[in-house]
C-alpha positions as CSV (number, residue, x, y, z in Angstrom):
1,M,-8.4,-40.0,91.3
2,E,-6.7,-36.6,91.5
3,P,-4.4,-35.8,94.5
4,W,-6.7,-33.0,95.7
5,E,-9.7,-35.3,95.5
6,S,-8.0,-38.0,97.6
7,S,-6.9,-35.4,100.1
8,W,-10.4,-34.0,100.4
9,K,-12.1,-37.4,100.9
10,D,-9.5,-38.6,103.3
11,T,-9.7,-35.4,105.4
12,F,-13.5,-35.2,105.3
13,P,-15.1,-38.7,105.2
14,S,-18.4,-37.3,106.3
15,Y,-19.8,-34.8,103.8
16,R,-23.0,-34.1,101.9
17,V,-23.6,-32.7,98.5
18,V,-26.2,-30.0,97.9
19,Q,-27.4,-29.0,94.5
20,V,-27.3,-25.2,94.1
21,L,-28.8,-23.6,91.0
22,W,-26.4,-21.0,89.5
23,G,-24.6,-20.4,92.7
24,E,-21.0,-20.0,93.5
25,A,-19.7,-23.4,92.8
26,S,-16.9,-25.8,92.3
27,L,-16.7,-26.9,88.7
28,W,-14.8,-30.1,88.4
29,G,-13.4,-30.6,84.9
30,E,-12.5,-33.8,83.1
31,T,-9.3,-35.7,83.2
32,S,-7.6,-36.2,79.8
33,R,-9.0,-39.7,79.5
34,G,-12.3,-39.5,81.3
35,S,-14.7,-37.3,83.1
36,L,-15.4,-36.5,86.7
37,P,-19.0,-35.6,87.8
38,R,-19.8,-32.1,86.6
39,A,-22.9,-30.0,86.3
40,F,-23.8,-27.1,84.1
41,F,-27.4,-26.2,84.8
42,A,-27.1,-27.1,88.5
43,F,-23.8,-26.5,90.1
44,T,-22.5,-28.5,93.1
45,R,-21.4,-27.0,96.5
46,I,-19.6,-29.1,99.0
47,I,-20.7,-28.3,102.5
48,T,-18.6,-29.6,105.5
49,D,-18.1,-28.6,109.1
50,A,-14.4,-27.9,108.6
51,A,-12.9,-24.5,108.1
52,A,-10.5,-25.4,105.3
53,V,-11.1,-27.7,102.3
54,P,-8.3,-28.6,99.8
55,Q,-9.0,-26.7,96.6
56,A,-10.4,-28.6,93.5
57,P,-9.1,-27.7,90.0
58,E,-11.4,-24.9,89.0
59,F,-11.6,-22.0,86.5
60,A,-13.9,-19.2,85.7
61,I,-17.0,-19.5,83.6
62,A,-20.1,-17.3,83.3
63,N,-23.0,-17.8,85.5
64,A,-26.6,-17.1,84.6
65,N,-26.2,-13.4,84.9
66,G,-23.3,-13.4,82.4
67,V,-20.8,-12.6,85.2
68,A,-17.6,-14.7,85.5
69,A,-17.8,-16.7,88.7
70,T,-14.2,-17.5,89.7
71,T,-13.6,-20.0,92.5
72,G,-10.0,-21.0,93.0
73,A,-9.1,-19.8,89.5
74,S,-5.5,-19.0,90.5
75,H,-4.8,-22.7,90.9
76,S,-5.7,-23.6,87.3
77,T,-5.3,-22.4,83.7
78,V,-6.8,-23.2,80.3
79,S,-4.6,-23.5,77.2
80,I,-6.5,-23.2,73.9
81,T,-4.6,-24.4,70.9
82,I,-6.0,-23.6,67.5
83,V,-4.6,-26.2,65.1
84,G,-4.7,-24.6,61.6
85,A,-4.2,-21.1,63.0
86,S,-3.1,-19.7,59.6
87,G,-6.5,-20.4,58.0
88,D,-9.4,-18.2,57.3
89,L,-11.7,-19.9,59.9
90,A,-9.2,-19.2,62.7
91,K,-8.6,-15.6,61.6
92,K,-12.2,-14.6,60.9
93,K,-14.1,-16.7,63.5
94,I,-12.2,-18.5,66.2
95,F,-9.8,-15.8,67.4
96,P,-12.5,-13.1,67.3
97,A,-14.8,-15.3,69.3
98,L,-12.2,-15.9,71.9
99,F,-11.5,-12.2,72.2
100,A,-15.2,-11.5,72.5
101,L,-15.4,-14.0,75.4
102,F,-12.4,-12.4,77.0
103,Y,-13.8,-8.9,76.5
104,D,-17.0,-9.9,78.3
105,G,-15.2,-11.6,81.2
106,H,-16.2,-15.1,80.3
107,L,-12.7,-16.7,80.0
108,P,-10.8,-18.0,83.0
109,Q,-8.5,-15.7,85.0
110,H,-5.5,-17.6,83.6
111,F,-5.6,-18.7,79.9
112,T,-3.3,-18.9,76.9
113,V,-4.2,-19.0,73.2
114,C,-1.7,-20.8,71.0
115,G,-1.8,-20.9,67.2
116,Y,-0.3,-24.0,65.6
117,A,0.1,-24.5,61.8
118,R,2.7,-25.4,59.2
119,S,3.4,-21.8,58.2
120,K,6.5,-20.2,59.6
121,M,5.4,-17.3,61.8
122,T,6.5,-15.4,64.9
123,D,4.2,-14.5,67.9
124,E,4.1,-10.9,66.7
125,E,3.2,-11.9,63.2
126,L,0.3,-14.0,64.5
127,R,-0.9,-11.1,66.6
128,L,-0.7,-8.7,63.6
129,K,-2.6,-11.3,61.4
130,I,-5.5,-11.7,63.8
131,S,-5.7,-8.1,65.2
132,G,-7.6,-6.8,62.2
133,N,-10.5,-9.1,62.9
134,L,-10.9,-8.4,66.6
135,T,-13.8,-6.1,67.5
136,C,-15.4,-5.0,70.7
137,R,-19.1,-5.1,71.5
138,I,-21.0,-2.2,69.8
139,D,-23.0,-1.6,73.0
140,R,-20.0,-1.8,75.3
141,S,-16.9,-0.4,73.6
142,E,-15.1,1.0,76.7
143,N,-11.4,0.1,77.1
144,C,-11.5,-1.6,73.8
145,G,-7.9,-0.9,72.9
146,D,-6.6,-1.9,76.3
147,K,-8.5,-5.2,76.3
148,M,-7.3,-6.0,72.8
149,E,-3.7,-5.4,73.7
150,E,-4.1,-7.6,76.9
151,F,-5.7,-10.4,74.8
152,L,-3.0,-10.3,72.1
153,K,-0.3,-10.6,74.8
154,R,-1.8,-14.0,75.7
155,C,-1.7,-15.2,72.1
156,F,1.4,-17.2,70.9
157,Y,2.4,-19.3,67.9
158,H,4.2,-22.5,67.4
159,P,4.9,-23.9,63.9
160,G,4.8,-27.6,63.2
161,Q,3.5,-30.4,61.1
162,Y,0.1,-31.9,61.8
163,D,1.4,-35.4,61.9
164,S,4.6,-34.8,63.8
165,L,4.8,-36.2,67.4
166,E,8.0,-34.3,67.8
167,N,6.5,-30.9,66.9
168,F,3.5,-31.5,69.2
169,A,6.0,-32.5,72.0
170,Q,7.7,-29.1,71.5
171,L,4.2,-27.5,71.7
172,N,3.6,-29.3,74.9
173,E,6.8,-27.8,76.4
174,K,5.8,-24.3,75.3
175,L,2.3,-24.7,76.8
176,K,3.9,-25.9,80.1
177,G,6.0,-22.8,80.2
178,H,2.9,-20.6,80.0
179,E,0.9,-22.8,82.5
180,Q,3.6,-22.1,85.1
181,G,2.8,-25.2,87.2
182,R,-0.9,-24.6,87.6
183,I,-3.5,-27.4,87.0
184,A,-3.6,-27.3,83.3
185,H,-6.8,-27.8,81.2
186,R,-6.2,-28.0,77.4
187,L,-8.6,-27.4,74.5
188,F,-7.5,-28.2,71.0
189,Y,-9.6,-26.8,68.0
190,L,-8.9,-28.7,64.8
191,S,-9.5,-26.1,62.2
192,V,-7.8,-28.2,59.5
193,P,-8.9,-30.3,56.5
194,P,-10.7,-33.5,57.4
195,N,-7.9,-35.7,56.0
196,V,-5.6,-34.6,58.8
197,F,-8.1,-34.8,61.7
198,V,-6.9,-38.2,62.9
199,D,-3.1,-37.3,62.6
200,A,-3.6,-34.1,64.5
201,A,-5.8,-35.8,67.2
202,K,-3.2,-38.6,67.5
203,C,-0.2,-36.2,68.0
204,G,-2.1,-33.9,70.3
205,S,-3.4,-36.8,72.4
206,L,-0.1,-38.7,72.7
207,A,2.3,-35.7,72.9
208,A,0.4,-32.7,74.2
209,S,-2.4,-33.9,76.5
210,S,-2.7,-32.4,79.9
211,S,-1.3,-34.5,82.7
212,T,-3.1,-32.6,85.5
213,G,-6.5,-31.5,84.0
214,W,-8.9,-32.3,81.2
215,T,-8.0,-32.4,77.5
216,R,-10.8,-31.8,74.9
217,V,-10.7,-31.6,71.1
218,I,-13.1,-29.6,68.9
219,V,-13.6,-31.1,65.4
220,E,-14.9,-29.0,62.6
221,K,-17.2,-30.3,59.8
222,P,-17.3,-32.0,57.4
223,F,-17.4,-35.3,59.4
224,G,-16.8,-37.5,56.4
225,R,-18.5,-37.7,53.0
226,D,-20.9,-40.6,53.7
227,S,-21.7,-43.3,56.2
228,E,-18.5,-45.2,55.5
229,S,-16.0,-42.3,55.6
230,S,-17.7,-40.9,58.7
231,A,-17.4,-44.2,60.5
232,Q,-13.7,-44.4,59.6
233,L,-13.2,-40.9,60.9
234,T,-15.0,-41.7,64.2
235,S,-13.0,-44.9,64.6
236,G,-9.7,-43.1,63.9
237,L,-10.4,-40.4,66.5
238,K,-11.5,-42.9,69.1
239,Q,-8.2,-44.7,68.9
240,Y,-6.7,-41.7,70.7
241,L,-9.6,-39.9,72.4
242,N,-12.7,-40.9,74.4
243,E,-16.1,-39.9,73.0
244,D,-16.5,-37.4,75.9
245,Q,-13.3,-35.6,74.8
246,I,-14.6,-35.1,71.2
247,Y,-16.6,-32.0,70.5
248,R,-18.0,-32.2,67.0
249,I,-19.0,-28.6,66.3
250,D,-21.8,-27.4,64.1
251,H,-21.9,-23.6,64.4
252,Y,-25.6,-23.4,63.5
253,L,-26.4,-25.0,66.9
254,G,-24.8,-22.0,68.5
255,K,-27.0,-19.4,66.8
256,E,-29.4,-17.5,69.0
257,L,-32.6,-18.4,67.3
258,V,-31.7,-22.1,67.0
259,E,-30.8,-22.1,70.7
260,N,-34.2,-20.5,71.4
261,L,-36.2,-23.2,69.7
262,S,-36.4,-25.3,72.8
263,V,-37.4,-22.3,74.9
264,L,-40.1,-21.2,72.5
265,R,-41.6,-24.6,72.4
266,F,-41.2,-26.0,75.9
267,S,-41.8,-22.9,77.9
268,N,-44.8,-21.5,76.1
269,L,-48.1,-23.3,76.6
270,V,-49.5,-21.7,73.4
271,F,-47.1,-23.7,71.2
272,E,-46.3,-27.1,72.7
273,P,-49.9,-28.6,72.4
274,L,-49.9,-27.6,68.7
275,W,-46.5,-29.1,68.0
276,S,-47.7,-32.3,66.1
277,R,-49.3,-33.6,63.0
278,K,-52.7,-32.8,64.3
279,Y,-52.2,-29.0,63.9
280,I,-49.1,-28.6,61.7
281,R,-49.4,-29.1,57.9
282,N,-45.8,-28.8,57.0
283,V,-42.4,-27.5,58.2
284,Q,-39.9,-25.6,56.0
285,I,-36.3,-25.1,56.7
286,I,-34.8,-22.6,54.3
287,F,-31.2,-21.7,53.8
288,A,-30.3,-19.1,51.1
289,E,-27.1,-17.2,50.3
290,D,-27.0,-14.4,47.8
291,F,-23.4,-15.1,46.8
292,G,-21.7,-18.1,45.0
293,T,-18.7,-20.2,45.9
294,E,-16.2,-17.4,45.1
295,G,-12.9,-18.3,46.6
296,R,-13.7,-21.8,47.7
297,G,-15.0,-23.5,44.5
298,G,-12.4,-26.2,44.6
299,Y,-13.3,-27.2,48.2
300,F,-17.1,-26.9,47.6
301,D,-16.9,-29.2,44.5
302,R,-15.7,-32.1,46.6
303,Y,-18.8,-31.9,48.9
304,G,-21.7,-30.0,47.3
305,I,-24.6,-28.2,49.0
306,I,-26.2,-31.4,50.4
307,R,-23.1,-32.4,52.4
308,D,-22.1,-28.8,53.2
309,I,-25.4,-27.5,54.5
310,M,-28.3,-30.0,54.5
311,Q,-26.7,-33.0,56.2
312,N,-25.5,-31.0,59.1
313,H,-26.9,-27.5,59.6
314,L,-30.5,-28.0,58.4
315,L,-30.8,-31.6,59.8
316,Q,-29.7,-30.3,63.2
317,I,-32.5,-27.7,63.1
318,V,-35.0,-30.4,62.2
319,A,-33.9,-32.6,65.0
320,L,-34.2,-29.8,67.6
321,F,-37.6,-28.8,66.2
322,A,-39.1,-32.3,66.1
323,M,-37.6,-34.1,69.1
324,E,-39.7,-35.3,72.0
325,P,-39.5,-33.3,75.3
326,P,-36.3,-34.4,77.0
327,V,-36.3,-35.5,80.6
328,S,-34.1,-32.5,81.5
329,L,-31.8,-30.0,79.8
330,D,-28.8,-32.2,80.7
331,A,-26.7,-32.7,77.6
332,E,-27.2,-36.4,77.3
333,D,-31.0,-36.2,77.8
334,V,-31.3,-33.6,75.0
335,R,-29.0,-35.6,72.7
336,N,-30.8,-38.8,73.4
337,E,-34.0,-37.3,72.1
338,K,-32.3,-35.8,69.0
339,V,-30.9,-39.3,68.2
340,K,-34.3,-40.9,68.5
341,V,-36.0,-38.5,66.1
342,V,-33.1,-38.7,63.6
343,R,-33.4,-42.5,63.6
344,S,-37.1,-42.1,62.8
345,M,-36.4,-40.2,59.6
346,R,-36.7,-42.0,56.3
347,P,-33.6,-42.2,54.0
348,L,-33.9,-39.6,51.2
349,S,-34.5,-40.7,47.6
350,I,-34.0,-38.9,44.3
351,E,-37.8,-38.9,43.9
352,D,-38.1,-36.6,46.9
353,T,-35.2,-34.3,45.9
354,A,-34.5,-31.5,43.4
355,V,-31.0,-30.3,42.7
356,G,-29.7,-27.3,40.8
357,Q,-26.6,-25.4,39.9
358,Y,-26.3,-21.7,39.3
359,K,-25.2,-20.3,35.9
360,G,-23.8,-17.0,34.8
361,Y,-26.1,-14.0,34.5
362,S,-25.7,-10.4,33.4
363,K,-27.7,-7.5,34.7
364,D,-27.3,-3.8,34.1
365,G,-23.9,-4.5,32.4
366,V,-22.6,-6.5,35.4
367,R,-21.6,-10.1,34.8
368,F,-22.2,-12.6,37.6
369,P,-20.1,-15.7,37.0
370,G,-21.6,-19.2,36.9
371,Y,-20.4,-22.0,39.2
372,T,-18.3,-23.7,36.5
373,D,-16.8,-20.3,35.5
374,D,-14.7,-20.7,38.6
375,S,-11.2,-21.8,37.5
376,T,-11.0,-24.3,40.4
377,V,-14.2,-26.1,39.3
378,P,-14.2,-28.7,36.5
379,K,-16.2,-27.4,33.5
380,N,-18.3,-30.6,33.4
381,S,-19.1,-30.5,37.2
382,V,-22.5,-31.8,38.2
383,T,-22.0,-30.8,41.9
384,P,-25.3,-29.2,43.1
385,T,-25.2,-25.7,44.5
386,F,-28.9,-25.9,45.3
387,A,-31.0,-28.8,46.7
388,A,-34.5,-29.2,48.0
389,A,-35.7,-32.3,49.8
390,A,-38.9,-33.6,51.4
391,L,-38.1,-35.4,54.6
392,F,-40.5,-37.6,56.6
393,I,-40.4,-38.7,60.2
394,D,-42.1,-42.0,60.9
395,N,-43.3,-41.6,64.5
396,A,-46.6,-40.9,66.2
397,R,-46.1,-37.1,66.5
398,W,-45.0,-36.4,62.9
399,D,-46.4,-39.2,60.7
400,G,-47.3,-37.8,57.3
401,V,-46.0,-34.2,57.9
402,P,-43.5,-33.2,55.2
403,F,-40.4,-31.4,56.4
404,L,-39.2,-29.5,53.4
405,M,-35.5,-28.5,53.4
406,K,-34.1,-26.0,50.8
407,A,-30.5,-24.8,50.6
408,G,-28.8,-22.8,47.8
409,K,-26.1,-20.4,46.8
410,A,-26.3,-17.4,44.4
411,L,-30.0,-16.9,45.2
412,Q,-32.0,-13.7,45.3
413,T,-31.7,-13.1,49.0
414,R,-29.7,-14.2,52.0
415,R,-31.8,-15.9,54.8
416,T,-32.1,-18.8,57.1
417,E,-35.5,-19.4,58.5
418,I,-37.9,-22.0,59.9
419,R,-41.5,-21.8,58.6
420,V,-44.3,-23.7,60.3
421,Q,-47.5,-23.8,58.3
422,F,-50.5,-24.8,60.3
423,R,-53.6,-26.7,59.1
424,H,-56.8,-25.1,57.9
425,V,-59.4,-24.2,60.6
426,P,-62.1,-27.0,60.5
427,G,-65.5,-25.6,59.5
428,N,-64.1,-22.1,59.2
429,L,-67.0,-19.6,59.7
430,F,-65.1,-17.0,57.6
431,K,-64.3,-19.2,54.6
432,R,-66.3,-17.0,52.3
433,N,-64.5,-13.9,53.5
434,L,-61.1,-15.6,52.9
435,G,-61.6,-16.4,49.2
436,T,-60.2,-19.3,47.3
437,E,-56.6,-19.0,48.6
438,L,-57.2,-20.9,51.9
439,D,-53.5,-21.9,52.1
440,K,-52.6,-18.2,52.3
441,A,-55.1,-17.7,55.1
442,T,-53.6,-20.4,57.4
443,N,-51.5,-19.4,60.4
444,E,-47.8,-19.5,59.9
445,L,-45.0,-19.3,62.5
446,V,-41.7,-18.0,61.2
447,I,-38.4,-18.1,63.0
448,R,-35.8,-16.1,61.2
449,V,-32.4,-17.4,62.2
450,Q,-30.5,-14.8,60.1
451,P,-30.2,-12.0,59.2
452,D,-32.3,-9.6,61.3
453,E,-33.2,-12.3,63.9
454,A,-37.0,-12.4,64.5
455,I,-40.0,-14.5,65.4
456,Y,-43.4,-13.7,63.9
457,L,-46.8,-15.3,63.7
458,K,-49.1,-14.7,60.8
459,I,-52.8,-14.5,61.9
460,N,-56.1,-13.5,60.3
461,N,-57.6,-10.3,61.5
462,K,-60.7,-8.1,60.8
463,V,-59.9,-4.9,59.0
464,P,-61.5,-2.0,61.0
465,G,-64.8,-0.8,59.5
466,L,-68.4,-1.6,59.1
467,G,-67.9,-4.5,56.7
468,M,-66.5,-7.9,57.4
469,R,-63.2,-7.8,55.5
470,L,-60.3,-10.0,56.7
471,D,-56.7,-9.2,56.5
472,R,-53.5,-11.2,57.3
473,S,-51.5,-9.5,60.0
474,T,-48.2,-10.3,61.7
475,L,-47.4,-10.4,65.4
476,D,-43.7,-10.0,65.5
477,L,-40.7,-10.0,67.8
478,L,-37.7,-8.3,66.2
479,Y,-34.7,-8.9,68.3
480,A,-32.9,-5.7,67.3
481,D,-36.0,-3.7,68.5
482,R,-36.6,-5.7,71.6
483,Y,-33.1,-6.2,72.9
484,S,-30.3,-3.7,72.9
485,K,-27.6,-6.2,73.6
486,E,-25.6,-7.4,70.7
487,I,-26.3,-11.0,69.8
488,P,-23.1,-13.1,70.4
489,D,-21.6,-15.0,67.5
490,A,-22.4,-18.7,67.4
491,Y,-18.7,-19.6,67.9
492,E,-18.6,-17.7,71.2
493,R,-21.4,-19.8,72.7
494,L,-19.8,-23.1,71.5
495,L,-16.3,-22.2,72.6
496,L,-17.6,-21.3,76.0
497,D,-19.5,-24.5,76.3
498,A,-16.5,-26.6,75.2
499,I,-14.4,-24.9,77.9
500,A,-17.1,-25.5,80.5
501,G,-17.6,-29.1,79.4
502,E,-21.2,-28.5,78.3
503,R,-21.9,-30.9,75.4
504,R,-25.6,-30.2,74.7
505,L,-24.9,-28.3,71.5
506,F,-22.3,-30.7,70.1
507,I,-22.9,-33.8,68.0
508,R,-22.6,-37.3,69.4
509,S,-21.2,-40.1,67.3
510,D,-24.4,-42.1,67.2
511,E,-26.3,-39.0,66.0
512,L,-23.8,-38.5,63.3
513,D,-24.2,-42.1,62.2
514,A,-28.0,-41.8,62.0
515,A,-27.7,-38.5,60.1
516,W,-25.5,-40.1,57.4
517,K,-27.9,-43.0,57.0
518,I,-30.5,-40.5,55.8
519,F,-28.4,-38.9,53.2
520,T,-25.9,-41.6,52.0
521,P,-28.3,-43.5,49.7
522,L,-29.3,-40.2,48.0
523,L,-25.7,-39.1,47.5
524,K,-24.6,-42.4,46.1
525,D,-27.5,-42.4,43.7
526,L,-26.8,-38.9,42.5
527,E,-23.1,-39.7,41.9
528,R,-23.7,-43.1,40.3
529,K,-26.3,-41.8,37.9
530,K,-24.3,-38.5,37.4
531,T,-27.6,-36.7,37.8
532,A,-27.4,-33.3,36.0
533,P,-28.6,-30.4,38.2
534,E,-31.2,-28.0,36.8
535,L,-29.5,-24.7,35.9
536,Y,-30.8,-21.5,37.5
537,P,-29.6,-17.9,36.9
538,Y,-27.3,-16.3,39.5
539,G,-29.5,-14.1,41.8
540,S,-32.8,-15.9,41.0
541,R,-35.2,-17.8,43.3
542,G,-33.6,-21.1,42.3
543,P,-34.6,-24.0,40.0
544,V,-38.3,-24.6,39.1
545,G,-37.9,-28.2,40.2
546,A,-38.0,-27.1,43.9
547,H,-41.6,-25.8,43.3
548,Y,-42.7,-29.0,41.6
549,L,-41.3,-31.0,44.6
550,A,-43.3,-28.8,47.0
551,A,-46.4,-29.1,44.9
552,K,-46.0,-32.9,44.9
553,H,-46.5,-32.8,48.7
554,N,-49.3,-30.1,48.5
555,V,-47.0,-27.4,49.9
556,K,-46.1,-23.9,48.7
557,W,-42.8,-22.4,49.7
558,G,-43.4,-19.7,52.2
559,D,-40.5,-17.5,51.1
560,V,-41.9,-16.8,47.6
């Protein structure tokens, strides 16, 4: 029990708690080794008959209107330490996301950002390194320079080894100096290779945890290579951290259209009754990049497209799409339903998978290099840069419905989208007008995650005129046309949630275990048999095998 809590309960033995939705609130954080009751969707107000109440440790977060609600923020501070601050992820994503939150007023009144890495660097050198990637909102660019300067003044650097308790103890002293005796909450972002996750977590926990507030650790993917290595990683982290301190981040869960999946389904009566095998013929989750592994071929070759994209990003989308309605939007209720549906998925087999690897291609005198042309990739590498898989969920809602996932690099276009193809209309009165391509005449819901975020529904419509000619039309919602506000980066949402202690968009250990059980048998078979991927030209639609796989399940890819 914290001192303020004891004082409050001793002084006011008679009290009552009232749930207030999105009101001014006390937000009680977590201690470094456990959590106090907290709320996100419904805040808690303590009402007593006394004039003065001892202040709880609080800090500012954004309320429903996007305005920072600060209650007692002068008594607390948040220290955000980016472990691996010299890397590209920190420079291009994490620091810019933190600045965007600061610029919009979502960070606490008192906060510090500290970079930690093995590189020797001064505070000024860190500020210069990250300043080139900080940008202000396009739709709200006033005072941009002043805000940037103010943010950079709160950024500091401390060099050290990831496995050194002594270096982390020195970091602890530096953080204490900036915290100035306030109640200190600490967030560590492990932007480092997975082989040092446990060492960094150990040193941070033992030598740099907060003694007065909560301590939380964000862990980047990959979370292992298979079930065994993932379990080892989880076990190693839990030696020094509680599960509720570990925030496994998958940035796709922070993307606006993925976040909107639940809203689209559960708040629109037109969709929820159709969300089952009775009306849906197949679901396609498509991820395509129009560039190769340039600059990271060595890293990519250790993991491949299945581990890098499908096992995490795409499976998370499937889980959110296919889960049963949760009891509430509380983090644990949502994550419980995700775990249930992931556990219902069949393990993947080679028979329901197609893999490919891009090869060099020349067009108009320009040479596009193949995957194995990268000097960091072995010439005989069989690591897939493309994979397609048919996933099945063995439960009452989705029995027999193929969920087709496709992910690839060096393809014709860049896109991430969810395509829901509905069944044929029974006894369709206009069958003769639709011709022989009935599949093309079925309704299709498309959720385009990126780029050019959009939701559109394909319907059949009569072409104006005296005859009866049908046409396929699109009802669309283009975010850029409908909303003037710039869509926040996924890292902004997830960092803000981690600071607020909201865990709904982070992955729980049992969900991670269930996810690896789906993919580990396939990965082991591919590696044991040294399955050669089908070659496809750089900039093409991918290997032909993906189309044979879809045809096997009576499906046509919607993006071709």
